[in-house]
Every structure is written in C-alpha cells, then in structure tokens.
HTML snippet that shows the backbone in 3Dmol.js (N, CA, C, O; Angstrom):
<script src="https://3Dmol.org/build/3Dmol-min.js"></script>
<div id="view" style="width:600px;height:400px;position:relative"></div>
<script>
const pdb = `
ATOM      1  N   MET A   1      -7.837 -13.783  12.731  1.00  0.00           N
ATOM      2  CA  MET A   1      -7.105 -12.693  12.083  1.00  0.00           C
ATOM      3  C   MET A   1      -8.125 -11.716  11.487  1.00  0.00           C
ATOM      4  O   MET A   1      -9.082 -12.128  10.832  1.00  0.00           O
ATOM      5  N   ASP A   2      -7.910 -10.438  11.718  1.00  0.00           N
ATOM      6  CA  ASP A   2      -8.778  -9.407  11.155  1.00  0.00           C
ATOM      7  C   ASP A   2      -8.544  -9.282   9.652  1.00  0.00           C
ATOM      8  O   ASP A   2      -7.406  -9.359   9.188  1.00  0.00           O
ATOM      9  N   GLU A   3      -9.621  -9.090   8.897  1.00  0.00           N
ATOM     10  CA  GLU A   3      -9.516  -8.916   7.452  1.00  0.00           C
ATOM     11  C   GLU A   3      -9.983  -7.519   7.072  1.00  0.00           C
ATOM     12  O   GLU A   3     -10.987  -7.025   7.585  1.00  0.00           O
ATOM     13  N   TYR A   4      -9.242  -6.891   6.166  1.00  0.00           N
ATOM     14  CA  TYR A   4      -9.548  -5.542   5.715  1.00  0.00           C
ATOM     15  C   TYR A   4      -9.505  -5.492   4.188  1.00  0.00           C
ATOM     16  O   TYR A   4      -8.453  -5.209   3.615  1.00  0.00           O
ATOM     17  N   PRO A   5     -10.624  -5.760   3.524  1.00  0.00           N
ATOM     18  CA  PRO A   5     -10.645  -5.643   2.065  1.00  0.00           C
ATOM     19  C   PRO A   5     -10.930  -4.198   1.646  1.00  0.00           C
ATOM     20  O   PRO A   5     -11.854  -3.566   2.160  1.00  0.00           O
ATOM     21  N   VAL A   6     -10.140  -3.689   0.724  1.00  0.00           N
ATOM     22  CA  VAL A   6     -10.325  -2.324   0.208  1.00  0.00           C
ATOM     23  C   VAL A   6     -10.335  -2.407  -1.310  1.00  0.00           C
ATOM     24  O   VAL A   6      -9.372  -2.877  -1.915  1.00  0.00           O
ATOM     25  N   TRP A   7     -11.425  -1.950  -1.930  1.00  0.00           N
ATOM     26  CA  TRP A   7     -11.562  -1.952  -3.385  1.00  0.00           C
ATOM     27  C   TRP A   7     -11.860  -0.524  -3.814  1.00  0.00           C
ATOM     28  O   TRP A   7     -12.829   0.072  -3.343  1.00  0.00           O
ATOM     29  N   VAL A   8     -11.044   0.030  -4.698  1.00  0.00           N
ATOM     30  CA  VAL A   8     -11.198   1.417  -5.136  1.00  0.00           C
ATOM     31  C   VAL A   8     -11.163   1.456  -6.662  1.00  0.00           C
ATOM     32  O   VAL A   8     -10.243   0.921  -7.281  1.00  0.00           O
ATOM     33  N   TYR A   9     -12.154   2.083  -7.256  1.00  0.00           N
ATOM     34  CA  TYR A   9     -12.237   2.209  -8.712  1.00  0.00           C
ATOM     35  C   TYR A   9     -12.588   3.650  -9.078  1.00  0.00           C
ATOM     36  O   TYR A   9     -13.346   4.317  -8.374  1.00  0.00           O
ATOM     37  N   THR A  10     -12.029   4.110 -10.176  1.00  0.00           N
ATOM     38  CA  THR A  10     -12.445   5.388 -10.748  1.00  0.00           C
ATOM     39  C   THR A  10     -11.913   5.473 -12.176  1.00  0.00           C
ATOM     40  O   THR A  10     -11.152   4.612 -12.617  1.00  0.00           O
ATOM     41  N   ALA A  11     -12.313   6.496 -12.877  1.00  0.00           N
ATOM     42  CA  ALA A  11     -11.811   6.735 -14.230  1.00  0.00           C
ATOM     43  C   ALA A  11     -11.625   8.232 -14.421  1.00  0.00           C
ATOM     44  O   ALA A  11     -12.433   9.041 -13.965  1.00  0.00           O
ATOM     45  N   ASN A  12     -10.547   8.580 -15.101  1.00  0.00           N
ATOM     46  CA  ASN A  12     -10.262   9.971 -15.443  1.00  0.00           C
ATOM     47  C   ASN A  12     -10.055  10.880 -14.242  1.00  0.00           C
ATOM     48  O   ASN A  12     -10.184  12.098 -14.368  1.00  0.00           O
ATOM     49  N   ALA A  13      -9.742  10.326 -13.097  1.00  0.00           N
ATOM     50  CA  ALA A  13      -9.460  11.128 -11.901  1.00  0.00           C
ATOM     51  C   ALA A  13      -8.439  10.367 -11.055  1.00  0.00           C
ATOM     52  O   ALA A  13      -8.503   9.140 -10.970  1.00  0.00           O
ATOM     53  N   PRO A  14      -7.511  11.069 -10.435  1.00  0.00           N
ATOM     54  CA  PRO A  14      -6.501  10.377  -9.631  1.00  0.00           C
ATOM     55  C   PRO A  14      -7.093   9.764  -8.360  1.00  0.00           C
ATOM     56  O   PRO A  14      -8.119  10.216  -7.852  1.00  0.00           O
ATOM     57  N   ILE A  15      -6.427   8.736  -7.867  1.00  0.00           N
ATOM     58  CA  ILE A  15      -6.761   8.126  -6.585  1.00  0.00           C
ATOM     59  C   ILE A  15      -5.594   8.386  -5.649  1.00  0.00           C
ATOM     60  O   ILE A  15      -4.442   8.136  -6.003  1.00  0.00           O
ATOM     61  N   SER A  16      -5.885   8.883  -4.465  1.00  0.00           N
ATOM     62  CA  SER A  16      -4.886   9.061  -3.418  1.00  0.00           C
ATOM     63  C   SER A  16      -5.444   8.391  -2.169  1.00  0.00           C
ATOM     64  O   SER A  16      -6.438   8.846  -1.603  1.00  0.00           O
ATOM     65  N   LEU A  17      -4.797   7.303  -1.739  1.00  0.00           N
ATOM     66  CA  LEU A  17      -5.314   6.499  -0.645  1.00  0.00           C
ATOM     67  C   LEU A  17      -4.206   6.261   0.374  1.00  0.00           C
ATOM     68  O   LEU A  17      -3.119   5.805   0.019  1.00  0.00           O
ATOM     69  N   ALA A  18      -4.479   6.568   1.634  1.00  0.00           N
ATOM     70  CA  ALA A  18      -3.526   6.323   2.717  1.00  0.00           C
ATOM     71  C   ALA A  18      -4.203   5.462   3.772  1.00  0.00           C
ATOM     72  O   ALA A  18      -5.184   5.873   4.392  1.00  0.00           O
ATOM     73  N   ILE A  19      -3.675   4.284   3.964  1.00  0.00           N
ATOM     74  CA  ILE A  19      -4.124   3.426   5.059  1.00  0.00           C
ATOM     75  C   ILE A  19      -3.124   3.670   6.173  1.00  0.00           C
ATOM     76  O   ILE A  19      -1.999   3.174   6.125  1.00  0.00           O
ATOM     77  N   THR A  20      -3.530   4.427   7.165  1.00  0.00           N
ATOM     78  CA  THR A  20      -2.584   4.937   8.162  1.00  0.00           C
ATOM     79  C   THR A  20      -2.306   3.990   9.313  1.00  0.00           C
ATOM     80  O   THR A  20      -1.290   4.125   9.995  1.00  0.00           O
ATOM     81  N   ASP A  21      -3.212   3.017   9.542  1.00  0.00           N
ATOM     82  CA  ASP A  21      -3.000   2.132  10.678  1.00  0.00           C
ATOM     83  C   ASP A  21      -3.711   0.811  10.423  1.00  0.00           C
ATOM     84  O   ASP A  21      -4.787   0.776   9.827  1.00  0.00           O
ATOM     85  N   ALA A  22      -3.100  -0.267  10.879  1.00  0.00           N
ATOM     86  CA  ALA A  22      -3.710  -1.592  10.800  1.00  0.00           C
ATOM     87  C   ALA A  22      -2.990  -2.483  11.801  1.00  0.00           C
ATOM     88  O   ALA A  22      -1.792  -2.304  12.023  1.00  0.00           O
ATOM     89  N   PRO A  23      -3.684  -3.436  12.411  1.00  0.00           N
ATOM     90  CA  PRO A  23      -3.010  -4.363  13.319  1.00  0.00           C
ATOM     91  C   PRO A  23      -1.887  -5.105  12.594  1.00  0.00           C
ATOM     92  O   PRO A  23      -1.967  -5.335  11.388  1.00  0.00           O
ATOM     93  N   ALA A  24      -0.847  -5.475  13.332  1.00  0.00           N
ATOM     94  CA  ALA A  24       0.319  -6.120  12.724  1.00  0.00           C
ATOM     95  C   ALA A  24      -0.027  -7.413  12.007  1.00  0.00           C
ATOM     96  O   ALA A  24       0.611  -7.745  11.008  1.00  0.00           O
ATOM     97  N   ASP A  25      -1.000  -8.137  12.479  1.00  0.00           N
ATOM     98  CA  ASP A  25      -1.347  -9.418  11.866  1.00  0.00           C
ATOM     99  C   ASP A  25      -2.592  -9.341  10.994  1.00  0.00           C
ATOM    100  O   ASP A  25      -3.211 -10.366  10.706  1.00  0.00           O
ATOM    101  N   ALA A  26      -2.961  -8.144  10.574  1.00  0.00           N
ATOM    102  CA  ALA A  26      -4.168  -7.960   9.758  1.00  0.00           C
ATOM    103  C   ALA A  26      -3.965  -8.544   8.369  1.00  0.00           C
ATOM    104  O   ALA A  26      -2.853  -8.556   7.842  1.00  0.00           O
ATOM    105  N   ASN A  27      -5.043  -9.022   7.793  1.00  0.00           N
ATOM    106  CA  ASN A  27      -5.040  -9.498   6.415  1.00  0.00           C
ATOM    107  C   ASN A  27      -5.586  -8.357   5.554  1.00  0.00           C
ATOM    108  O   ASN A  27      -6.800  -8.189   5.436  1.00  0.00           O
ATOM    109  N   LEU A  28      -4.695  -7.583   4.961  1.00  0.00           N
ATOM    110  CA  LEU A  28      -5.070  -6.428   4.146  1.00  0.00           C
ATOM    111  C   LEU A  28      -5.068  -6.819   2.681  1.00  0.00           C
ATOM    112  O   LEU A  28      -4.051  -7.274   2.156  1.00  0.00           O
ATOM    113  N   THR A  29      -6.203  -6.644   2.019  1.00  0.00           N
ATOM    114  CA  THR A  29      -6.306  -6.853   0.580  1.00  0.00           C
ATOM    115  C   THR A  29      -6.711  -5.528  -0.033  1.00  0.00           C
ATOM    116  O   THR A  29      -7.765  -4.983   0.297  1.00  0.00           O
ATOM    117  N   LEU A  30      -5.886  -5.010  -0.916  1.00  0.00           N
ATOM    118  CA  LEU A  30      -6.148  -3.715  -1.551  1.00  0.00           C
ATOM    119  C   LEU A  30      -6.116  -3.900  -3.055  1.00  0.00           C
ATOM    120  O   LEU A  30      -5.144  -4.415  -3.607  1.00  0.00           O
ATOM    121  N   PHE A  31      -7.178  -3.480  -3.711  1.00  0.00           N
ATOM    122  CA  PHE A  31      -7.231  -3.491  -5.165  1.00  0.00           C
ATOM    123  C   PHE A  31      -7.659  -2.099  -5.602  1.00  0.00           C
ATOM    124  O   PHE A  31      -8.759  -1.656  -5.272  1.00  0.00           O
ATOM    125  N   ALA A  32      -6.804  -1.408  -6.336  1.00  0.00           N
ATOM    126  CA  ALA A  32      -7.122  -0.072  -6.843  1.00  0.00           C
ATOM    127  C   ALA A  32      -6.994  -0.088  -8.356  1.00  0.00           C
ATOM    128  O   ALA A  32      -5.978  -0.530  -8.893  1.00  0.00           O
ATOM    129  N   MET A  33      -8.009   0.388  -9.036  1.00  0.00           N
ATOM    130  CA  MET A  33      -8.017   0.383 -10.502  1.00  0.00           C
ATOM    131  C   MET A  33      -8.481   1.741 -11.003  1.00  0.00           C
ATOM    132  O   MET A  33      -9.426   2.333 -10.482  1.00  0.00           O
ATOM    133  N   ASN A  34      -7.789   2.214 -12.028  1.00  0.00           N
ATOM    134  CA  ASN A  34      -8.085   3.529 -12.553  1.00  0.00           C
ATOM    135  C   ASN A  34      -7.810   3.530 -14.052  1.00  0.00           C
ATOM    136  O   ASN A  34      -6.993   2.749 -14.539  1.00  0.00           O
ATOM    137  N   SER A  35      -8.479   4.390 -14.766  1.00  0.00           N
ATOM    138  CA  SER A  35      -8.213   4.581 -16.185  1.00  0.00           C
ATOM    139  C   SER A  35      -7.808   6.028 -16.416  1.00  0.00           C
ATOM    140  O   SER A  35      -8.540   6.950 -16.057  1.00  0.00           O
ATOM    141  N   PHE A  36      -6.664   6.219 -17.003  1.00  0.00           N
ATOM    142  CA  PHE A  36      -6.217   7.535 -17.460  1.00  0.00           C
ATOM    143  C   PHE A  36      -5.857   8.504 -16.345  1.00  0.00           C
ATOM    144  O   PHE A  36      -5.956   9.715 -16.544  1.00  0.00           O
ATOM    145  N   ALA A  37      -5.447   8.022 -15.187  1.00  0.00           N
ATOM    146  CA  ALA A  37      -5.003   8.914 -14.115  1.00  0.00           C
ATOM    147  C   ALA A  37      -4.146   8.108 -13.134  1.00  0.00           C
ATOM    148  O   ALA A  37      -4.262   6.884 -13.070  1.00  0.00           O
ATOM    149  N   PRO A  38      -3.288   8.790 -12.371  1.00  0.00           N
ATOM    150  CA  PRO A  38      -2.392   8.084 -11.450  1.00  0.00           C
ATOM    151  C   PRO A  38      -3.100   7.599 -10.176  1.00  0.00           C
ATOM    152  O   PRO A  38      -4.178   8.073  -9.816  1.00  0.00           O
ATOM    153  N   ILE A  39      -2.454   6.644  -9.517  1.00  0.00           N
ATOM    154  CA  ILE A  39      -2.897   6.138  -8.225  1.00  0.00           C
ATOM    155  C   ILE A  39      -1.731   6.247  -7.253  1.00  0.00           C
ATOM    156  O   ILE A  39      -0.629   5.790  -7.557  1.00  0.00           O
ATOM    157  N   ASP A  40      -1.957   6.844  -6.093  1.00  0.00           N
ATOM    158  CA  ASP A  40      -0.968   6.906  -5.017  1.00  0.00           C
ATOM    159  C   ASP A  40      -1.539   6.175  -3.813  1.00  0.00           C
ATOM    160  O   ASP A  40      -2.649   6.468  -3.367  1.00  0.00           O
ATOM    161  N   VAL A  41      -0.774   5.221  -3.289  1.00  0.00           N
ATOM    162  CA  VAL A  41      -1.217   4.440  -2.134  1.00  0.00           C
ATOM    163  C   VAL A  41      -0.108   4.448  -1.090  1.00  0.00           C
ATOM    164  O   VAL A  41       1.062   4.255  -1.420  1.00  0.00           O
ATOM    165  N   ALA A  42      -0.472   4.669   0.162  1.00  0.00           N
ATOM    166  CA  ALA A  42       0.471   4.569   1.280  1.00  0.00           C
ATOM    167  C   ALA A  42      -0.055   3.497   2.229  1.00  0.00           C
ATOM    168  O   ALA A  42      -1.224   3.510   2.614  1.00  0.00           O
ATOM    169  N   LEU A  43       0.827   2.569   2.598  1.00  0.00           N
ATOM    170  CA  LEU A  43       0.461   1.489   3.510  1.00  0.00           C
ATOM    171  C   LEU A  43       1.075   1.747   4.880  1.00  0.00           C
ATOM    172  O   LEU A  43       2.103   2.417   4.979  1.00  0.00           O
ATOM    173  N   PRO A  44       0.459   1.224   5.939  1.00  0.00           N
ATOM    174  CA  PRO A  44       0.995   1.447   7.283  1.00  0.00           C
ATOM    175  C   PRO A  44       2.307   0.690   7.483  1.00  0.00           C
ATOM    176  O   PRO A  44       2.568  -0.291   6.787  1.00  0.00           O
ATOM    177  N   LEU A  45       3.120   1.134   8.418  1.00  0.00           N
ATOM    178  CA  LEU A  45       4.388   0.456   8.694  1.00  0.00           C
ATOM    179  C   LEU A  45       4.176  -0.962   9.202  1.00  0.00           C
ATOM    180  O   LEU A  45       5.093  -1.779   9.128  1.00  0.00           O
ATOM    181  N   THR A  46       2.998  -1.272   9.713  1.00  0.00           N
ATOM    182  CA  THR A  46       2.724  -2.623  10.194  1.00  0.00           C
ATOM    183  C   THR A  46       2.467  -3.601   9.057  1.00  0.00           C
ATOM    184  O   THR A  46       2.396  -4.806   9.298  1.00  0.00           O
ATOM    185  N   TYR A  47       2.324  -3.117   7.819  1.00  0.00           N
ATOM    186  CA  TYR A  47       2.053  -4.011   6.682  1.00  0.00           C
ATOM    187  C   TYR A  47       3.247  -4.907   6.437  1.00  0.00           C
ATOM    188  O   TYR A  47       4.389  -4.449   6.411  1.00  0.00           O
ATOM    189  N   GLN A  48       2.974  -6.187   6.258  1.00  0.00           N
ATOM    190  CA  GLN A  48       4.009  -7.122   5.820  1.00  0.00           C
ATOM    191  C   GLN A  48       3.385  -8.059   4.801  1.00  0.00           C
ATOM    192  O   GLN A  48       2.255  -8.515   4.977  1.00  0.00           O
ATOM    193  N   GLY A  49       4.109  -8.340   3.754  1.00  0.00           N
ATOM    194  CA  GLY A  49       3.574  -9.211   2.718  1.00  0.00           C
ATOM    195  C   GLY A  49       4.022  -8.763   1.350  1.00  0.00           C
ATOM    196  O   GLY A  49       4.962  -7.981   1.207  1.00  0.00           O
ATOM    197  N   SER A  50       3.345  -9.263   0.362  1.00  0.00           N
ATOM    198  CA  SER A  50       3.721  -8.971  -1.018  1.00  0.00           C
ATOM    199  C   SER A  50       2.764  -7.957  -1.628  1.00  0.00           C
ATOM    200  O   SER A  50       1.709  -7.653  -1.072  1.00  0.00           O
ATOM    201  N   PHE A  51       3.162  -7.448  -2.778  1.00  0.00           N
ATOM    202  CA  PHE A  51       2.309  -6.552  -3.548  1.00  0.00           C
ATOM    203  C   PHE A  51       2.757  -6.604  -4.995  1.00  0.00           C
ATOM    204  O   PHE A  51       3.871  -7.035  -5.294  1.00  0.00           O
ATOM    205  N   SER A  52       1.892  -6.165  -5.889  1.00  0.00           N
ATOM    206  CA  SER A  52       2.273  -6.067  -7.291  1.00  0.00           C
ATOM    207  C   SER A  52       1.713  -4.769  -7.855  1.00  0.00           C
ATOM    208  O   SER A  52       0.689  -4.263  -7.398  1.00  0.00           O
ATOM    209  N   LEU A  53       2.398  -4.251  -8.845  1.00  0.00           N
ATOM    210  CA  LEU A  53       1.998  -3.018  -9.510  1.00  0.00           C
ATOM    211  C   LEU A  53       1.956  -3.273 -11.004  1.00  0.00           C
ATOM    212  O   LEU A  53       2.851  -3.913 -11.556  1.00  0.00           O
ATOM    213  N   GLU A  54       0.925  -2.775 -11.656  1.00  0.00           N
ATOM    214  CA  GLU A  54       0.825  -2.864 -13.108  1.00  0.00           C
ATOM    215  C   GLU A  54       0.376  -1.512 -13.634  1.00  0.00           C
ATOM    216  O   GLU A  54      -0.413  -0.822 -12.989  1.00  0.00           O
ATOM    217  N   THR A  55       0.873  -1.133 -14.797  1.00  0.00           N
ATOM    218  CA  THR A  55       0.482   0.140 -15.384  1.00  0.00           C
ATOM    219  C   THR A  55       0.676   0.095 -16.895  1.00  0.00           C
ATOM    220  O   THR A  55       1.257  -0.841 -17.443  1.00  0.00           O
ATOM    221  N   THR A  56       0.177   1.125 -17.538  1.00  0.00           N
ATOM    222  CA  THR A  56       0.418   1.320 -18.958  1.00  0.00           C
ATOM    223  C   THR A  56       1.002   2.711 -19.128  1.00  0.00           C
ATOM    224  O   THR A  56       0.883   3.553 -18.239  1.00  0.00           O
ATOM    225  N   ALA A  57       1.628   2.949 -20.261  1.00  0.00           N
ATOM    226  CA  ALA A  57       2.225   4.254 -20.544  1.00  0.00           C
ATOM    227  C   ALA A  57       1.140   5.329 -20.478  1.00  0.00           C
ATOM    228  O   ALA A  57       0.004   5.061 -20.870  1.00  0.00           O
ATOM    229  N   PRO A  58       1.442   6.504 -20.010  1.00  0.00           N
ATOM    230  CA  PRO A  58       2.749   7.070 -19.681  1.00  0.00           C
ATOM    231  C   PRO A  58       3.113   6.926 -18.208  1.00  0.00           C
ATOM    232  O   PRO A  58       4.113   7.501 -17.776  1.00  0.00           O
ATOM    233  N   PHE A  59       2.352   6.191 -17.434  1.00  0.00           N
ATOM    234  CA  PHE A  59       2.619   6.083 -16.000  1.00  0.00           C
ATOM    235  C   PHE A  59       3.695   5.040 -15.725  1.00  0.00           C
ATOM    236  O   PHE A  59       3.793   4.030 -16.423  1.00  0.00           O
ATOM    237  N   VAL A  60       4.502   5.301 -14.696  1.00  0.00           N
ATOM    238  CA  VAL A  60       5.596   4.410 -14.318  1.00  0.00           C
ATOM    239  C   VAL A  60       5.415   4.039 -12.847  1.00  0.00           C
ATOM    240  O   VAL A  60       5.318   4.931 -12.005  1.00  0.00           O
ATOM    241  N   PRO A  61       5.368   2.737 -12.512  1.00  0.00           N
ATOM    242  CA  PRO A  61       5.231   2.354 -11.109  1.00  0.00           C
ATOM    243  C   PRO A  61       6.439   2.808 -10.293  1.00  0.00           C
ATOM    244  O   PRO A  61       7.576   2.716 -10.755  1.00  0.00           O
ATOM    245  N   GLU A  62       6.193   3.287  -9.104  1.00  0.00           N
ATOM    246  CA  GLU A  62       7.267   3.732  -8.215  1.00  0.00           C
ATOM    247  C   GLU A  62       6.939   3.259  -6.809  1.00  0.00           C
ATOM    248  O   GLU A  62       5.812   3.405  -6.337  1.00  0.00           O
ATOM    249  N   VAL A  63       7.941   2.688  -6.145  1.00  0.00           N
ATOM    250  CA  VAL A  63       7.784   2.248  -4.765  1.00  0.00           C
ATOM    251  C   VAL A  63       8.736   3.069  -3.908  1.00  0.00           C
ATOM    252  O   VAL A  63       9.929   3.152  -4.200  1.00  0.00           O
ATOM    253  N   ILE A  64       8.210   3.670  -2.858  1.00  0.00           N
ATOM    254  CA  ILE A  64       9.026   4.444  -1.919  1.00  0.00           C
ATOM    255  C   ILE A  64       9.007   3.694  -0.594  1.00  0.00           C
ATOM    256  O   ILE A  64       7.954   3.529   0.023  1.00  0.00           O
ATOM    257  N   TRP A  65      10.173   3.244  -0.165  1.00  0.00           N
ATOM    258  CA  TRP A  65      10.296   2.460   1.062  1.00  0.00           C
ATOM    259  C   TRP A  65      10.463   3.367   2.262  1.00  0.00           C
ATOM    260  O   TRP A  65      10.953   4.488   2.124  1.00  0.00           O
ATOM    261  N   PRO A  66      10.062   2.898   3.452  1.00  0.00           N
ATOM    262  CA  PRO A  66      10.280   3.684   4.661  1.00  0.00           C
ATOM    263  C   PRO A  66      11.769   3.761   4.995  1.00  0.00           C
ATOM    264  O   PRO A  66      12.567   2.978   4.480  1.00  0.00           O
ATOM    265  N   ASP A  67      12.124   4.673   5.829  1.00  0.00           N
ATOM    266  CA  ASP A  67      13.496   4.820   6.291  1.00  0.00           C
ATOM    267  C   ASP A  67      13.912   3.512   6.972  1.00  0.00           C
ATOM    268  O   ASP A  67      13.263   3.078   7.923  1.00  0.00           O
ATOM    269  N   ALA A  68      14.979   2.889   6.496  1.00  0.00           N
ATOM    270  CA  ALA A  68      15.414   1.585   7.007  1.00  0.00           C
ATOM    271  C   ALA A  68      15.817   1.645   8.475  1.00  0.00           C
ATOM    272  O   ALA A  68      15.871   0.605   9.131  1.00  0.00           O
ATOM    273  N   SER A  69      16.100   2.824   9.009  1.00  0.00           N
ATOM    274  CA  SER A  69      16.497   2.932  10.411  1.00  0.00           C
ATOM    275  C   SER A  69      15.297   2.946  11.354  1.00  0.00           C
ATOM    276  O   SER A  69      15.474   2.902  12.571  1.00  0.00           O
ATOM    277  N   MET A  70      14.081   3.007  10.815  1.00  0.00           N
ATOM    278  CA  MET A  70      12.896   3.018  11.668  1.00  0.00           C
ATOM    279  C   MET A  70      12.739   1.668  12.350  1.00  0.00           C
ATOM    280  O   MET A  70      13.049   0.629  11.768  1.00  0.00           O
ATOM    281  N   LYS A  71      12.259   1.690  13.578  1.00  0.00           N
ATOM    282  CA  LYS A  71      12.062   0.461  14.341  1.00  0.00           C
ATOM    283  C   LYS A  71      10.737  -0.198  13.972  1.00  0.00           C
ATOM    284  O   LYS A  71       9.784   0.469  13.572  1.00  0.00           O
ATOM    285  N   ASP A  72      10.698  -1.512  14.116  1.00  0.00           N
ATOM    286  CA  ASP A  72       9.492  -2.289  13.881  1.00  0.00           C
ATOM    287  C   ASP A  72       8.407  -1.808  14.853  1.00  0.00           C
ATOM    288  O   ASP A  72       8.602  -1.869  16.067  1.00  0.00           O
ATOM    289  N   PRO A  73       7.265  -1.329  14.334  1.00  0.00           N
ATOM    290  CA  PRO A  73       6.229  -0.805  15.226  1.00  0.00           C
ATOM    291  C   PRO A  73       5.584  -1.871  16.113  1.00  0.00           C
ATOM    292  O   PRO A  73       4.901  -1.530  17.079  1.00  0.00           O
ATOM    293  N   THR A  74       5.788  -3.149  15.804  1.00  0.00           N
ATOM    294  CA  THR A  74       5.223  -4.213  16.646  1.00  0.00           C
ATOM    295  C   THR A  74       6.161  -4.616  17.772  1.00  0.00           C
ATOM    296  O   THR A  74       5.758  -5.332  18.689  1.00  0.00           O
ATOM    297  N   GLY A  75       7.409  -4.164  17.711  1.00  0.00           N
ATOM    298  CA  GLY A  75       8.393  -4.549  18.719  1.00  0.00           C
ATOM    299  C   GLY A  75       8.960  -5.943  18.495  1.00  0.00           C
ATOM    300  O   GLY A  75       9.636  -6.477  19.375  1.00  0.00           O
ATOM    301  N   ARG A  76       8.701  -6.543  17.338  1.00  0.00           N
ATOM    302  CA  ARG A  76       9.167  -7.908  17.047  1.00  0.00           C
ATOM    303  C   ARG A  76      10.557  -7.943  16.414  1.00  0.00           C
ATOM    304  O   ARG A  76      11.097  -9.021  16.168  1.00  0.00           O
ATOM    305  N   GLY A  77      11.138  -6.772  16.148  1.00  0.00           N
ATOM    306  CA  GLY A  77      12.485  -6.730  15.567  1.00  0.00           C
ATOM    307  C   GLY A  77      12.538  -7.012  14.081  1.00  0.00           C
ATOM    308  O   GLY A  77      13.609  -7.309  13.552  1.00  0.00           O
ATOM    309  N   ARG A  78      11.407  -6.926  13.394  1.00  0.00           N
ATOM    310  CA  ARG A  78      11.384  -7.178  11.948  1.00  0.00           C
ATOM    311  C   ARG A  78      12.072  -6.040  11.204  1.00  0.00           C
ATOM    312  O   ARG A  78      12.069  -4.897  11.662  1.00  0.00           O
ATOM    313  N   SER A  79      12.653  -6.356  10.072  1.00  0.00           N
ATOM    314  CA  SER A  79      13.218  -5.345   9.180  1.00  0.00           C
ATOM    315  C   SER A  79      12.076  -4.715   8.396  1.00  0.00           C
ATOM    316  O   SER A  79      11.184  -5.423   7.928  1.00  0.00           O
ATOM    317  N   LEU A  80      12.089  -3.410   8.247  1.00  0.00           N
ATOM    318  CA  LEU A  80      11.018  -2.731   7.525  1.00  0.00           C
ATOM    319  C   LEU A  80      11.241  -2.688   6.026  1.00  0.00           C
ATOM    320  O   LEU A  80      10.333  -2.318   5.282  1.00  0.00           O
ATOM    321  N   VAL A  81      12.412  -3.051   5.571  1.00  0.00           N
ATOM    322  CA  VAL A  81      12.680  -3.041   4.138  1.00  0.00           C
ATOM    323  C   VAL A  81      13.202  -4.386   3.721  1.00  0.00           C
ATOM    324  O   VAL A  81      13.494  -4.596   2.544  1.00  0.00           O
TER     325      VAL A  81
END
`;
const viewer = $3Dmol.createViewer("view");
viewer.addModel(pdb, "pdb");
viewer.setStyle({}, {cartoon: {color: "spectrum"}});
viewer.zoomTo();
viewer.render();
</script>
C-alpha cells in the first residue's frame, strides 16, 4: 500500500491545502497545525477513512461533503458520504 504523509505547520498565516488525487487504497496521513489563522483542506474523492478536527475560538470546524450523487471514482460502488 502506498503511504502519503503530509505535515503542514505555520503561525499567523492561513493554510490552504488541496490534495487533488491519490490512489484509492493509499494510506494518507495529514496533520495540519496553525496558530491564529484558519486552515482549509480538500481531500480527493478517493479518500476513505476517518478524520478529526480540533480548534479554538473564534474558528469553527466545518466539513463540506461531496455531492452524494457523484459516482465512486474507483468503480467499486462505494457511497461517497
């Protein structure tokens, strides 16, 4: 299985990260940490697994799911949401 570790750190500046493509069975580990600014992350439709979000005021975690009518990009018939 392919492994893709991504570690992103900064302070006082926003992070905007888009992982646009990854194999369906990839082991993606993403850790993003920031102080005093927002973080925006987009994962590929092939991502499957868990995630967690933590924040402090005034930021509020938000998850935007893909359109549920989209087809599984692997052709395996998985639900995207």
